[in-house]
C-alpha positions as CSV (number, residue, x, y, z in Angstrom):
1,X,-32.6,26.3,16.9
2,X,-34.5,23.5,15.3
3,X,-32.8,24.2,12.0
4,X,-29.6,22.5,13.4
5,X,-31.8,19.5,14.3
6,X,-33.2,19.3,10.8
7,X,-29.7,19.3,9.3
8,X,-28.8,16.3,11.4
9,X,-31.9,14.4,10.4
10,X,-31.4,15.3,6.7
11,X,-27.8,14.0,6.8
12,X,-28.8,10.7,8.4
13,X,-31.7,10.3,6.0
14,X,-29.3,10.8,3.1
15,X,-27.0,8.2,4.6
16,X,-29.9,5.8,5.0
17,X,-28.5,4.9,8.4
18,X,-25.4,5.6,10.5
19,X,-23.8,2.8,12.5
20,X,-22.1,4.1,15.6
21,X,-22.1,7.3,17.7
22,X,-18.4,7.8,17.0
23,X,-19.0,7.5,13.2
24,X,-21.9,10.0,13.4
25,X,-19.7,12.5,15.3
26,X,-16.9,12.1,12.8
27,X,-19.1,12.4,9.8
28,X,-20.6,15.7,11.0
29,X,-17.2,17.1,11.9
30,X,-15.7,16.2,8.6
31,X,-18.6,17.8,6.7
32,X,-18.4,20.9,9.0
33,X,-14.6,21.2,8.2
34,X,-15.5,21.0,4.5
35,X,-17.8,24.0,4.8
36,X,-21.0,22.0,5.2
37,X,-23.2,24.2,7.4
38,X,-23.2,22.5,10.8
39,X,-23.0,24.8,13.9
40,X,-21.9,22.2,16.5
41,X,-18.8,23.2,18.5
42,X,-16.1,20.5,18.7
43,X,-13.2,19.9,21.1
44,X,-10.5,17.3,20.9
45,X,-11.5,14.2,22.8
46,X,-10.4,10.7,23.4
47,X,-11.7,9.5,20.0
48,X,-10.9,12.7,18.1
49,X,-13.1,15.7,17.6
50,X,-16.2,15.5,19.7
51,X,-19.3,17.7,20.1
52,X,-21.4,17.6,23.2
53,X,-24.0,19.7,21.4
54,X,-24.3,17.1,18.6
55,X,-24.8,14.4,21.2
56,X,-27.6,16.4,22.9
57,X,-29.3,17.2,19.6
58,X,-29.3,13.5,18.6
59,X,-30.8,12.6,22.0
60,X,-33.5,15.2,21.5
61,X,-34.2,14.0,18.0
62,X,-34.7,10.5,19.3
63,X,-37.0,11.7,22.0
64,X,-39.0,13.7,19.4
65,X,-39.4,10.6,17.3
66,X,-37.4,12.1,14.3
67,X,-34.6,9.6,14.7
68,X,-34.7,5.9,15.5
69,X,-31.8,4.7,17.7
70,X,-31.2,1.0,17.8
71,X,-28.8,-0.6,20.2
72,X,-27.0,-3.8,19.4
73,X,-24.9,-5.7,22.0
74,X,-21.6,-6.6,20.4
75,X,-20.3,-8.3,23.4
76,X,-17.6,-5.9,24.6
77,X,-19.6,-2.8,23.5
78,X,-23.0,-1.6,22.4
79,X,-23.3,-0.3,18.9
80,X,-25.9,2.4,18.2
81,X,-27.5,2.7,14.8
82,X,-29.4,5.8,13.7
83,X,-32.1,6.1,11.0
84,X,-34.4,9.0,10.2
85,X,-38.1,8.2,10.8
86,X,-40.8,9.1,8.3
87,X,-41.8,12.0,10.6
88,X,-38.1,12.9,10.8
89,X,-37.8,13.1,7.0
90,X,-40.9,15.3,6.8
91,X,-39.4,17.5,9.6
92,X,-36.0,17.8,7.8
93,X,-37.8,18.9,4.6
94,X,-39.2,22.0,6.4
95,X,-35.7,23.4,6.6
96,X,-34.1,25.4,3.8
97,X,-31.0,23.2,4.3
98,X,-29.8,22.1,0.8
99,X,-28.0,18.8,1.3
100,X,-29.3,16.5,-1.5
101,X,-26.4,17.4,-3.8
102,X,-24.0,16.1,-1.1
103,X,-25.6,12.6,-0.9
104,X,-22.7,11.0,-2.7
105,X,-20.3,12.7,-0.2
106,X,-22.3,11.5,2.7
107,X,-22.5,8.0,1.3
108,X,-18.8,7.9,0.8
109,X,-18.2,9.1,4.4
110,X,-20.7,6.5,5.7
111,X,-18.9,3.8,3.9
112,X,-15.7,4.3,5.9
113,X,-14.8,2.7,9.2
114,X,-15.0,4.6,12.4
115,X,-11.3,4.1,12.9
116,X,-10.5,5.7,9.5
117,X,-12.9,8.6,10.1
118,X,-11.3,9.1,13.5
119,X,-7.9,9.5,11.7
120,X,-9.4,11.8,9.0
121,X,-11.2,14.0,11.6
122,X,-8.1,14.3,13.8
123,X,-6.0,15.3,10.9
124,X,-8.6,17.9,10.0
125,X,-8.6,19.1,13.6
126,X,-4.9,20.1,13.0
127,X,-5.5,21.4,9.5
128,X,-4.0,24.7,10.4
129,X,-0.6,23.0,10.5
130,X,1.7,21.7,7.7
131,X,1.1,18.1,6.6
132,X,4.2,16.8,8.4
133,X,3.2,18.6,11.6
134,X,-0.4,17.2,11.3
135,X,1.0,13.7,11.1
136,X,3.3,14.3,14.1
137,X,0.3,15.6,16.2
138,X,-1.8,12.6,15.3
139,X,1.0,10.2,16.1
140,X,1.2,11.9,19.6
141,X,-2.6,12.1,20.4
142,X,-3.5,8.8,18.7
143,X,-0.3,6.9,19.5
144,X,-2.2,3.8,20.7
145,X,-3.9,3.4,17.3
146,X,-0.5,3.0,15.5
147,X,-1.6,4.5,12.2
148,X,0.7,3.5,9.4
149,X,2.2,5.8,6.8
150,X,-0.2,4.2,4.2
151,X,-3.2,5.0,6.4
152,X,-2.0,8.6,6.7
153,X,-1.6,8.9,2.9
154,X,-5.1,7.3,2.4
155,X,-6.6,9.8,4.9
156,X,-5.0,12.8,3.1
157,X,-6.2,11.4,-0.2
158,X,-9.7,11.0,1.2
159,X,-9.7,14.6,2.5
160,X,-8.8,15.8,-1.0
161,X,-11.6,13.6,-2.5
162,X,-14.1,14.9,0.0
163,X,-13.1,18.6,-0.6
164,X,-13.7,18.0,-4.3
165,X,-17.0,16.4,-3.6
166,X,-18.4,19.4,-1.7
167,X,-16.9,22.0,-4.1
């Protein structure tokens, strides 16, 4: 059970910090879809794939002192930032979870906007479909975000880049 907690801490430690709950959800989902060993179950939600399990684990990790959660008032919303604590890093090293070779992939994911990761993760949610069908589905479930054709192409390119990164 705590092995899953250690994986989350390790991923956040490798990212240095993750800004936003949505971004954290999307990063874990994308890594999971690319065969990174995360067990959290996901369902399609308002902002794309979402895992209640991941939310609960992050809350537990904050309560245990393994993650620091900082809240910043941005006016119309609050942004949460996550960092691994020193104790969290030690805790994550007790796991046999090998993630260090994925540090560049994690860094690349973390450098993307939440909006872009929402697009990428939603496309991956429909990865059992052909590309044109994936795009159609995203345009239906994410119609208010008005993703452009260029954004779709960039997302597919990013998916291919990430697949090569974890191979």
